C-alpha positions as CSV (number, residue, x, y, z in Angstrom):
1,M,42.9,179.4,117.4
2,P,41.3,181.9,119.7
3,V,42.8,183.8,122.6
4,P,42.2,182.2,125.9
5,G,41.5,184.1,129.1
6,R,44.5,184.8,131.2
7,L,46.5,181.6,131.9
8,A,43.7,179.4,130.6
9,D,43.9,176.7,128.0
10,V,40.2,176.8,127.3
11,A,40.1,179.4,124.6
12,D,37.3,179.7,122.2
13,A,35.6,182.7,123.9
14,P,35.9,185.9,121.9
15,P,38.5,188.3,123.0
16,R,37.4,190.7,125.7
17,P,36.7,194.3,124.8
18,H,39.8,196.4,124.6
19,T,39.0,198.6,127.6
20,G,40.7,199.9,130.8
21,D,44.4,199.5,131.4
22,T,44.7,195.8,130.5
23,V,47.1,194.9,127.7
24,Y,45.6,192.0,125.8
25,L,47.4,189.2,124.0
26,S,46.0,189.8,120.5
27,P,43.0,192.2,120.3
28,P,41.2,192.9,117.0
29,D,42.9,195.6,114.9
30,I,39.9,197.5,113.5
31,G,39.9,201.0,112.1
32,P,38.2,203.5,109.8
33,L,38.6,201.4,106.7
34,E,36.7,198.5,108.2
35,E,34.0,200.9,109.4
36,S,33.6,202.2,105.9
37,Y,33.3,198.7,104.3
38,L,30.7,197.7,106.9
39,I,28.6,200.8,106.4
40,A,28.7,200.3,102.6
41,A,27.6,196.7,103.0
42,L,24.7,197.7,105.3
43,R,23.6,200.4,103.0
44,S,23.6,198.0,100.1
45,G,21.0,195.9,101.8
46,W,23.0,192.7,101.5
47,V,22.9,191.6,105.1
48,A,22.1,187.9,104.7
49,P,24.7,185.1,104.0
50,V,24.9,186.0,100.3
51,G,26.0,189.1,98.5
52,P,28.7,190.8,96.5
53,D,31.1,191.2,99.5
54,L,31.0,187.5,100.2
55,Q,31.9,186.6,96.6
56,A,34.6,189.3,96.5
57,F,36.1,188.2,99.8
58,E,36.4,184.6,98.6
59,H,38.0,185.7,95.4
60,D,40.4,188.1,97.2
61,V,41.5,185.5,99.7
62,A,42.0,182.8,97.1
63,T,44.1,185.2,95.1
64,R,46.2,186.1,98.1
65,V,46.8,182.4,99.0
66,G,47.3,181.4,95.4
67,T,44.5,178.8,95.1
68,G,41.9,178.3,92.5
69,G,39.0,179.1,94.8
70,A,37.6,179.5,98.3
71,V,34.5,179.0,100.3
72,A,33.8,181.4,103.3
73,V,32.1,179.9,106.3
74,N,31.2,181.0,109.8
75,S,34.2,179.6,111.6
76,G,37.5,177.8,111.1
77,T,36.0,174.8,112.9
78,A,33.3,174.6,110.3
79,A,35.9,174.8,107.6
80,L,37.9,171.9,109.2
81,H,34.8,169.8,109.3
82,L,34.0,170.4,105.6
83,A,37.6,169.9,104.6
84,L,37.8,166.5,106.2
85,L,34.5,165.5,104.5
86,G,35.9,166.9,101.3
87,V,38.9,164.7,101.3
88,G,36.7,161.6,101.9
89,V,37.2,161.0,105.7
90,G,34.6,158.6,106.9
91,P,33.3,157.3,110.3
92,T,35.6,154.3,110.4
93,D,38.8,156.2,109.5
94,V,41.7,157.4,111.5
95,V,42.8,161.1,111.2
96,I,46.3,161.9,112.2
97,V,46.3,165.2,114.2
98,P,49.2,167.0,115.9
99,T,48.8,166.8,119.7
100,L,49.9,170.4,120.0
101,T,46.9,172.2,118.5
102,F,43.6,173.9,119.5
103,V,40.8,171.4,120.2
104,A,38.9,172.2,117.0
105,T,41.4,170.3,114.9
106,A,40.6,167.1,116.7
107,N,36.9,167.9,117.1
108,A,36.4,168.1,113.4
109,A,37.4,164.4,113.0
110,R,35.0,163.5,115.8
111,Y,32.1,165.3,114.1
112,I,32.4,162.7,111.3
113,G,32.8,159.8,113.7
114,A,36.5,159.3,112.7
115,R,39.1,158.7,115.3
116,P,41.9,161.2,115.9
117,V,45.3,159.7,116.6
118,F,47.8,162.2,118.0
119,V,51.4,162.8,116.9
120,D,54.0,164.9,118.7
121,C,55.7,168.1,117.5
122,D,59.1,169.4,116.6
123,P,60.3,171.0,119.8
124,Q,61.9,174.0,117.9
125,T,58.7,175.0,116.1
126,G,55.8,173.3,117.7
127,N,54.7,172.0,114.3
128,V,54.2,168.3,113.5
129,D,57.1,166.0,113.7
130,V,57.1,164.6,110.2
131,D,59.3,161.6,110.9
132,L,57.1,160.6,113.7
133,A,54.0,161.0,111.5
134,A,55.6,158.7,108.9
135,D,56.2,156.1,111.6
136,L,52.6,156.5,112.8
137,I,51.2,155.9,109.3
138,R,53.2,152.7,108.9
139,R,52.0,151.4,112.3
140,L,48.4,152.2,111.6
141,R,48.4,150.6,108.2
142,A,50.2,147.5,109.5
143,R,47.1,147.0,111.7
144,G,44.8,147.4,108.8
145,E,43.6,150.9,109.8
146,R,42.6,153.3,107.0
147,V,44.2,156.7,107.5
148,G,41.7,159.1,106.1
149,A,43.8,162.3,106.3
150,I,46.7,163.9,108.1
151,V,46.1,167.4,109.4
152,G,49.1,169.8,109.2
153,V,48.7,172.6,111.7
154,D,50.7,175.9,111.2
155,M,51.5,176.8,114.8
156,F,51.7,180.4,116.0
157,G,51.9,181.7,112.4
158,S,54.7,179.4,111.1
159,C,54.0,176.8,108.4
160,A,54.7,173.2,109.1
161,D,57.6,171.5,107.2
162,Y,55.7,170.9,104.0
163,S,58.9,170.2,102.1
164,A,58.9,167.0,104.1
165,L,55.2,166.5,104.7
166,L,54.0,166.8,101.1
167,P,56.3,164.0,99.9
168,L,55.2,161.8,102.8
169,C,51.5,162.3,101.9
170,A,52.2,161.6,98.2
171,E,54.2,158.5,99.0
172,T,51.6,157.1,101.4
173,D,48.6,158.4,99.4
174,V,47.1,160.1,102.5
175,P,45.3,163.3,101.9
176,L,46.7,166.4,103.5
177,V,44.4,169.0,105.2
178,E,46.3,172.2,106.1
179,D,45.0,173.8,109.2
180,A,46.4,177.3,108.5
181,A,44.0,178.9,111.0
182,E,46.9,180.9,112.5
183,A,49.1,181.4,109.5
184,L,47.4,183.6,106.8
185,G,50.1,185.7,105.2
186,A,52.9,183.3,106.2
187,C,54.8,181.2,103.6
188,H,56.9,178.1,103.4
189,A,59.7,178.1,100.7
190,G,58.0,181.0,99.1
191,R,54.5,179.3,98.9
192,A,51.6,180.8,100.8
193,A,50.1,179.1,103.9
194,G,46.8,177.5,103.0
195,S,47.9,176.4,99.6
196,F,49.4,173.0,100.6
197,G,47.7,169.7,100.2
198,R,44.2,169.0,98.9
199,V,42.6,171.8,101.0
200,G,43.6,174.6,103.4
201,V,41.6,176.0,106.3
202,L,41.8,179.6,107.5
203,S,40.3,181.3,110.6
204,F,39.1,184.8,111.0
205,N,38.3,184.7,114.7
206,G,38.6,187.9,116.7
207,N,42.2,187.3,117.8
208,K,43.7,186.2,114.5
209,I,46.1,188.0,112.2
210,M,43.0,189.5,110.6
211,T,39.4,189.0,111.6
212,T,35.8,189.0,110.4
213,S,34.7,188.9,114.1
214,G,34.1,185.2,113.6
215,G,34.6,183.2,110.4
216,G,36.7,180.8,108.4
217,M,37.4,179.7,104.9
218,L,38.4,176.7,102.8
219,V,40.9,177.3,100.1
220,S,41.8,174.8,97.4
221,D,42.6,174.1,93.8
222,D,40.0,171.3,93.8
223,A,36.9,172.8,92.3
224,A,34.8,169.8,93.0
225,L,35.8,169.8,96.7
226,L,34.9,173.5,97.0
227,A,31.6,173.0,95.3
228,R,30.8,170.1,97.6
229,A,31.7,172.2,100.7
230,R,29.6,175.1,99.5
231,H,26.6,172.8,99.0
232,L,27.0,171.3,102.5
233,A,27.5,174.7,104.1
234,T,24.1,175.9,102.8
235,Q,22.0,173.1,104.4
236,A,22.7,170.9,101.3
237,R,19.8,172.6,99.5
238,E,19.2,171.4,96.0
239,P,18.7,173.8,93.1
240,A,15.0,173.8,93.1
241,R,12.3,176.6,93.6
242,H,11.1,174.8,96.7
243,Y,13.3,173.6,99.6
244,E,14.7,170.3,98.5
245,H,17.2,168.3,100.5
246,H,18.7,164.9,99.7
247,E,21.3,164.7,102.6
248,T,22.2,166.3,105.8
249,G,23.8,169.8,105.4
250,Y,25.0,172.5,107.7
251,N,24.3,176.2,108.3
252,Y,27.9,177.2,107.9
253,R,28.0,180.1,105.5
254,L,29.6,183.5,106.4
255,S,27.4,186.6,106.2
256,N,27.9,189.3,103.6
257,L,28.4,191.9,106.4
258,L,31.3,189.9,108.0
259,A,32.8,189.4,104.5
260,A,32.8,193.1,104.0
261,L,34.8,193.5,107.3
262,G,37.2,190.8,106.0
263,R,37.8,192.6,102.7
264,A,39.0,195.7,104.6
265,Q,41.2,193.6,106.9
266,L,42.8,191.8,103.9
267,I,43.8,195.2,102.5
268,R,45.7,195.9,105.7
269,L,47.1,192.4,106.2
270,D,50.7,193.2,105.3
271,E,50.7,196.2,107.5
272,M,49.4,194.2,110.5
273,I,52.0,191.4,109.8
274,A,54.8,194.0,109.8
275,R,53.7,195.3,113.2
276,R,53.7,191.8,114.7
277,R,57.1,191.0,113.1
278,H,58.5,194.2,114.7
279,L,57.2,193.1,118.1
280,R,58.7,189.6,117.7
281,D,62.1,191.1,116.7
282,T,62.0,193.3,119.8
283,Y,61.2,190.4,122.0
284,A,64.1,188.5,120.4
285,K,66.5,191.3,121.3
286,L,65.2,191.5,124.8
287,F,65.6,187.8,125.6
288,A,68.8,187.3,123.6
289,P,71.1,187.7,126.6
290,V,69.0,185.6,128.9
291,P,70.3,182.0,129.2
292,G,67.7,179.3,128.9
293,V,65.1,181.4,127.0
294,R,64.4,181.0,123.3
295,L,61.6,182.2,120.9
296,V,59.7,179.3,119.4
297,G,60.0,179.3,115.7
298,A,62.1,182.4,115.7
299,Q,64.3,181.1,112.8
300,D,61.3,181.2,110.4
301,A,61.6,184.4,108.4
302,E,58.4,183.6,106.5
303,S,56.2,183.4,109.6
304,N,53.3,186.0,109.9
305,C,54.4,186.3,113.6
306,W,50.8,185.9,114.8
307,L,51.9,185.1,118.4
308,T,55.3,185.4,119.9
309,V,56.0,182.4,122.2
310,I,59.0,181.9,124.5
311,A,60.2,178.5,125.8
312,V,61.9,178.7,129.2
313,E,64.5,176.2,130.7
314,P,64.1,176.9,134.5
315,Q,67.3,175.0,135.4
316,R,69.3,177.5,133.3
317,C,67.6,180.8,133.9
318,G,66.4,180.2,137.4
319,W,62.7,181.0,136.8
320,R,59.6,179.3,135.2
321,A,57.3,180.5,132.5
322,D,54.5,180.7,135.1
323,D,56.7,183.1,137.2
324,L,56.8,185.6,134.3
325,A,53.1,185.1,133.6
326,T,52.3,185.9,137.2
327,H,54.5,189.0,137.2
328,L,52.8,190.3,134.0
329,A,49.3,189.4,135.2
330,E,49.9,191.5,138.4
331,R,50.5,194.4,136.0
332,N,47.4,193.8,133.9
333,I,49.3,192.3,131.0
334,E,47.7,189.2,129.5
335,T,49.7,186.1,128.6
336,R,48.7,182.4,128.1
337,P,50.4,179.0,128.1
338,V,51.0,177.2,124.8
339,W,48.1,174.9,123.9
340,K,47.5,172.0,126.3
341,P,48.3,168.9,124.2
342,M,45.3,166.9,123.0
343,H,46.5,163.7,124.5
344,L,46.3,165.4,127.9
345,Q,42.8,166.7,127.5
346,P,40.1,164.8,129.5
347,M,38.0,164.3,126.4
348,H,40.8,162.4,124.7
349,A,41.9,160.4,127.7
350,G,43.3,157.1,126.5
351,A,43.5,158.2,122.9
352,E,46.2,156.6,120.8
353,S,49.3,158.8,120.5
354,L,52.9,158.7,119.3
355,L,54.8,161.0,121.6
356,T,58.3,162.2,122.4
357,G,57.4,164.6,125.2
358,A,58.1,167.7,123.1
359,A,54.5,169.1,123.2
360,E,54.2,168.5,127.0
361,R,57.5,170.4,127.5
362,L,56.2,173.3,125.5
363,F,53.0,173.3,127.4
364,T,54.9,173.4,130.7
365,D,57.7,175.7,129.7
366,G,56.1,177.9,127.0
367,L,54.5,181.3,127.3
368,T,52.7,183.4,124.7
369,L,53.3,187.1,125.0
370,P,51.3,190.2,123.8
371,S,51.7,190.2,120.1
372,G,48.8,192.1,118.6
373,S,49.1,194.7,115.8
374,A,46.5,196.9,117.6
375,L,48.8,197.3,120.6
376,T,49.7,201.0,121.1
377,E,53.2,202.3,121.6
378,P,52.5,203.1,125.3
379,Q,51.2,199.5,125.8
380,I,54.2,198.0,124.1
381,A,56.5,200.1,126.2
382,R,54.7,198.9,129.3
383,V,55.1,195.3,128.3
384,F,58.8,195.5,127.7
385,A,59.4,197.6,130.8
386,A,57.5,194.9,132.9
387,I,59.6,192.1,131.4
388,D,62.8,194.0,131.9
389,E,61.8,194.6,135.5
390,F,61.2,190.9,136.0
391,L,64.5,189.9,134.4
392,S,66.6,192.5,136.2
393,A,65.1,191.4,139.6
394,R,66.2,187.9,139.0
395,A,69.6,188.9,137.7
396,C,68.9,186.9,134.5
397,L,70.8,189.1,132.1
398,S,74.2,187.9,131.2
399,P,77.1,190.3,131.8
400,S,77.9,192.4,128.7
């Protein structure tokens, strides 16, 4: 899920160049290793959407996630589309989608002609409320609806509760698609994000934990599903000397050059996660004495800490998330709200949803803070000084 502009919930524009004195939310973390891999790929002559770096990148990511294979594509959105097709979602099906997510999760269902039905989140993590999802499956089936898939979204770098979600999918025979766009490098119960369900989806957009500038990947143990995805992603071209096509395909493959960038980023992934975890731990200490402020998902020790999100209770602390956002924006420090829930989006007006209000509260009371591994020590110091200034001015800190 991409980084929105300041205080915007429309977010798929690439991050702005890291220039001037602005501290950005999650800028790309690119260095000499990435440069060397790109130069080597350019000099090899493999610049098209095929080549040894592409094959190696797929292998390396599958190995990291622990799946039997992978297919690299040009965006996480493309991967979601192919994943839903791969598990057999059709144009008359329902797809259960968490309402707290980036719009691409719901759009992928619409590409097929399926109908997204939204389910609310766990207020502590922002991830899908599994009990609510179970209730929704029962209601839909009681009406004779076919549930083609449920999409589990790993919010802010923390995995959904797959210990509960996987048994639900097995019991109801509903395929699970894991939208792990934000969670590469995270785990749940020791198992890597992306490895749950029939197929997992990763994103390498410019603001993610690691990037290929733009890009995504399907990861799965289902060799037939991956072969089908690879076929569709290359315009469904048949293996003939001439151009032969029996069905509609898509121009979705990742280029060899971007795969080379991804290979270098993957080498540095653990280092980048460690920096983001250190930032989250520092935020946790800063806000610990502040009544009415908590870190969303802070209890998850297996998160990749992609983005640090706070949830604010104005009646307890005396200020709103927007107040802190404004204060930081005045100091050229970027923040953004939590995703605007899908059931509140104009394009999904009137869509069927099963809600508790948890996602709406996180949207109103949540704020995402600068979390990138590329942030310099002076920038980090500036962010924490600005927050401390804000809290001190409002006498938010509890007496020691």
